[in-house]
Structure formats: structure tokens, C-alpha cells
Residue, then its C-alpha position, 0 to 999 in steps of 0.5 A: m501543598s496538596f495531599a498528592e504533594l504531601l504523599d510525595h513528602v513522606g516517600g512517594m512510591g516508596r517501600f510502603q507503596i510497593i509492598y501495598a501494591i503487591l499485597l493488593a495484587i495477590p487476590v487479583f490473580m484469583m479474581a478471574s477464577h471466580n468470574l469465569l469459574q462456571n466455564f468449568t464447574a458448570a461445563t456440560s458433558e455429553h449425556h443421554c438417558y439412563v435406561h433400565i433393561n428388562i431382560n425377561n421381556t425380550p427375545y434376546t435374553n441370551l445375547t443381552g449379557k454379551l452385547a456391547a454397551k453401544d448396542l444396548l444404547r442403540v436399542s434404548v435411546p434414539m439417535d439425533s441427526n448427527q448419529q449421536p444418542e438423543k440427550c433428552h429422550r429414550f424409547v418407551t420400549m426397547q427396540w431390539q429389532l434395531l440390532d437385527s441387520n436383516a430387519t427393516v425399520t420403516n421410520l425411526t421417527e415414528l417409534e414412541t419415545e419419552p423423557c428421561a425419567d430415570g436420570w442421565v448418564y454423563d461422559k466423565s472423560i474430561f470433568t468427573s463432576t460438575i454442577i450439571t452432572e450433580w443436579d442434572l441441569v440438562c434438558d428441561s433444567r438446562q437454563l438454570k446454568q445460565m441463571a446461576q451465572s446471572i445470580y452471581m453477577a447480580g451479587i456483584l451489582a448488589g455488592g457494588i451498591i452496598f459496599g460502596s456506600l459502607s466504605d464511605r462510612f466505615g472506611r476502605r480498610s475495614l470493608l476490604i478485610w471483611c470482603y476477603l473473609q466473606m469471599a473465603v467463607t462463601g466461596t468455601s461454602t459453595a464447594f459444600s453446597p447440598s443443593f442447587t439453591a444453596y449453591c446460588i445463594f453462596r455464589f450471590l454472596t461471593g459476587m458481593a464480596f468480589s465487588g467489595i474487594v475490587m472497589n475498596g482495593v482500587s480505592l486504597s491503591v489510588e489513595w496511597t499511590p502517587t499520581r505519576t505512578r497510578a497508571v503503572v500500578g493500574t496496568m499491573y492490576g489489569y495484567c494480574y487479572t489476565i494472568g489469572q485467566f491462565i491460572l484458572a485454565g491450569v487449575a481447572y485442567a488439574i482438578p476436574n471435580w467442581r467441588w475441589l476446584q471451587l475450594v482451591v480458588s476460594l481458600p487463598y482468600f483466608i491468607c489475604f484476610i490474615y495479611s490484610w490486617w497490616f493494611a493502612e487506612s486511607a489517610r485521605w478518607l480519615v481526614i474527610a471522615g473527621r479523624p485527622d489524628e489517625a490520618v497523621k499516625q498513618l502518614q507517620r507510619v508510611a514515612r517510617i517504612n519509606r525511611k522518611k521518619e524525620e519528614g513524618d515527625k514534622l506532620n501534625i493535625e494543623v499541617l494536614r488540615s491546611n494541606m487538604q482544605k480542597e479535599i475537605a471542601s469538596a467532601k462537604s459539597s452535596y452532589t447527587f445522581i441528578d447532577l449526572v443528567r442535570t446539564p446538557v453536556v454531562r447528560r450526553i456524557s452520562f448517556c453515551l457512557c451508559f451505552v459503552w459500559f453496558s455493551t462492553s460488559f454484555a458482549y465480553y461475558g457473552l463471549a467469555m462464558d460460552l467457551q464450550n460452544f467453540g467446539v475446541n479444547i476448553f482449556l486451550i481456548q481459555l488460555v487463548f482468551g487470556a493471552v489475547d488480552f496482552p497485545a490488546k491492552f498494549i495496543s490500546v495503551l498506544t492508541i489511547s496515548f497518541i491518537g486519543r480516547r474517543f478514537t480508541q473507544a469507538l474503534t474497539l467496540i465497532l471491531a468487536g461487534l463486527s467480529i461477533l456478527a461475522n461468526i453468524f456467516v461462518p459454517q459450523d464445521l470451520k471451528t478454527l475460523c469461528t474461534i479466531l473471530a471470537v478471540v479478536g472480538k474478545g481482545c477488542l472488548a478487553a481493550s475497550f474495558n482498558c480504555v473506558v475506565l480511564y476515559t470515564s474518570e477523565l470525562y466526569p468532573t471531580v465533584i461527581r466523578q465517584t457518582g459517575m463511576g458508580l453509574s458506570n459500574t451499575m450499567a456494566r453489571l447489568g450487562s453481565i447479568i443479562a448476557p447469560l440470559v440472552k444465551m437462552l434465546e438460541e433455543y428459539i433462533s440459533f444465531l439470535p444471541l450472536i446478533i444481539y451480542g454483536a449489535a450492542p457494541i456497534i451501537s455503543g461504538i457509534a455513541a462513543t463518537f459523540l463523547p468529548e476527546t480528553l487527550n492532553v486535557p486537564l481533569p475538570e473539577t466542576i460541572e460548570e467547567v465541563e459545560t464551559r469547555h464544551l461551549r468553547h470547543e464548539e465556538q472554535q469549531m464554528k469559527i474554523l468552519l465559518k472563517p472566510t478565505m483571505p485573498d492572496p495579494a500575490k494572486e491579485a497582483r498578477 
């Protein structure tokens, strides 16, 4: 009896597993709120220089008090090509002659200007306060906005490395409880940040906690859920994240102040921290960690909740060890990162998957974190970007199940890249078409994510599966870190970020075609099995190609 069969013996997908899955899913609803939060807390409002008007030094002293605000702005700040106030410059001296309809100004560009020395005035009709308006992250400081998002993503990468190793040493449950608390505390602290530097530090720590919650939550879910229902539970978590994008749009619309918004999406994790003490530690991990007595107690507790008390009472340390010999032997085997590139087939799989994971995450966050650029209502576009995940994931599940993983992976990435590149050739005034193409691209990338998680777990053999997933997660995080930084290149060439965002998934889509197909193929257990299986497949392909055509006796008789 394997551990999976042992789990079925104490209730399978019983009451314990259902409650466990629901409690693990509740924090997922708020995950999107942290990943995509800067779309709203760092939204850039319309702005122009703050100006001081010296009434005593103007010939229009009597009119100044009667002038409309737009007229005062006209004499203080130059207009751009769209006849909107310049964002980063003002006139050195007031140009009162611009108010005189009879006066002629030969060349406005020759009028002397200077940077905004006294700060900026912001349009607060949509967002009353953001980190942009609070710390003046505009003009020469505008790139700090993208840097802040990259710092958050770097926190996710660091969290994956740190909490991944700690969870193998101290257990999934303990680390998950800690990460809930860290997410609550650092997220709340972010809302009270006194400076931009403090904001970035707290966001980095929040990103670390985010990664720990995802990794340990998934591990506990997988290790307590029967094999036949894991796909259903995994899909449920995916849709919880999608619904979380809707929640973010609604909450951001209701709360236009960034500090209150940050607080509202962080406080629920205190509740998660409180109820997470009920969680059971992974029995599989307890046995591998040399604590079989505690594993027996956890399994008996699960059996009791699932109304299988008699079956639970029959369990003891000897029964558990005899049923988990394979897992214990596998844990004692030492495999390292080198094993991902030591043999030719696994090396090819690793290189191709690095391309796929990096490009999917890179292009996904390049689109998802640039909502203001579409020129439509930011709350509406957030809803649309979330809604497209439903059909995208559903269609990907169908193609994954009936056509194949490789086809789905390659097609979604190439379509995503083409959709992004197509936006380069769409005129800026066709906002609706630009948005449609971006939504299609984002949907394809969501489908790609849906496919690559399953595909990666099936491609790597059991002995290095976690190591391979760790490498994949690292590449995805690197993509999400670099994505905001690439956005800065539009300062030099406006369409350059789109070229990079679009080319990356196309290249990785082509790389995906070199991966083996895993549809209806048993999971490999060892590296040797992966290599042998590939050689056998190549031999079969060669036989088909070189097979001589057999003569037809009927034709020869004629």
C-alpha cells in the first residue's frame, strides 16, 4: 500500500480534505490584490508643475483675482503637442501676454522654461492618493515606480529560495503559519510607510511572504489530497486567483486612497494566521523527517474527522513505515541542481522549460502591470483582464486533455507573442482594438501558465521533480522582475518594450516544440527512465521513416 492508498484508507477526499482545501483557498482570493496592487496604489494621475504667482510684478494685477484657474495655468506652464499642460516644466517667468488675444507670440518653444522646483499639482478625480502623488514619483523620478514593482518581485524570488529550503527542514505547516503572519504584518506596515525607501523594504518582505504562502500552501494541498482529485483542487485555486482580480478592481474602485487600500488587502491575513493553527502538518513530510509517531497522530486525526476512526486506530508506526518505504528511500537519495543538466534529454527539457517559464511570466506581468497605458477605465480593464482567464483556462484544459501538452504550450505562447506584436501597428487612437489584442495576449499567457505547471511536473522524473520546479519558479520570478524594468525602455523608443514582450513568448513557443509529449504517458520515476523513454521514441520514429513499402501482391498479379 502506497501513501496515496493509505490516504484513501483514512477517508480519501473526505470532510477534512474539503475543509482544508477551502481554508487554503481563502488567502488565494487576496493574492492577486498584492501581485497587481501597484496598478492602483502606484497609478499615475495627470499632473503639472505647482506655480507661485507674484501678483505685484505683473501688469495684470487687477485681473489676477478674477482669472480662471486654466488661465493662470496657461501663463505659468507650457502646453505639449496635445495642448495639455507640460508635466515636468514651467515658464521661468509668467507669460501674461498669452492671455491677450490681440498679442502675437512668434515661437512658444523659445520661451524659457525650468523644471518643477516647487512640486506638482495632481488630478485627484480618480485616485485621491497614490505613492506617486505622495512621494512625487514623476518626471526624473518616474522610473522609481517600475523599480518598486521589481523589488516586490525580487522578494517573491528570495522567498521561494529561503522558505523553500526552510519548509523541508521545519515543515510546511510552521512556515505557512509564519508566512501568513509576515504577510499581515509587512502588508499593514506598508500602509504606514513614512518614506519610499520604507515602502520598498516592506513590499520586498511582503513578496517573500507571498512566495512562502504559495509554496507551502500548494505542498500541503498536494500532500493531503488524493491523486484523483488534485487536478480539481488545483483548478479551484487557479479560479480563486482569477476571482481575486475582480475583487481587486472592486476594492480599488471603492477605496481611492492607497494607504487604506493597502491596509484592506493586508488585514485579512491576520484571520488566516489565526485559523491556520488548526492545519495538520503533512504526514508524508513527518515520516521523511524521521517523526513517524507524529505522522500517525495526524493520520488518526484525519480519519476521525472523516468518520473513519476505526481505520485510523489500526494505524501504527510499523504500518506507516512499511507503506512508505518508497518515499523514504527516495528522500535519502541525493540529487542536486547538476542533475538537471547532466544527461542530454533532461538537459534539453531544462533549457526549454527555462525559456517557457521566463517568457510566460515576463510577458504576463509586462501586460498586467501596464493597465493605464490602454487609455480606458483602469477598473474596467482590470475586470476584463481577470474575466479572460475563465475561457482561456477552460479551453487550455480541453486542448491539454485531448490534443496534448506540447501543442497547447507552443500555441498559447506564439499566439500571445503575435497579439502583443500586433499592437505595435495599431494606431494609438484605436484604443478598443489595442485593448482587445492585449486581452487576447493576456488570456493566452494565462492558458500558458495553466499548461506549464502541469507539463513541468510531468516532464521531470520524481527524483528531481522538486528541483526542476524550483528552477522553473526561479526563471518565472526573474521574468517578473525584469518585466517592469523593460517598460523603462519606452523612454528611448516607444514601441521597444512591445517588441521585447512579444518576441520572448514567440521564441519560447518555438522552444516548447522540442519538448517531449506527456499526454497519457506515466510519470517517470528516475532520470534513466526519461533518457530511455526518449531513445525508444526516437527509434520508433526512425523505424516509421525507414520502413520499406511492402509490395502489394494483388497489383503484381495484374
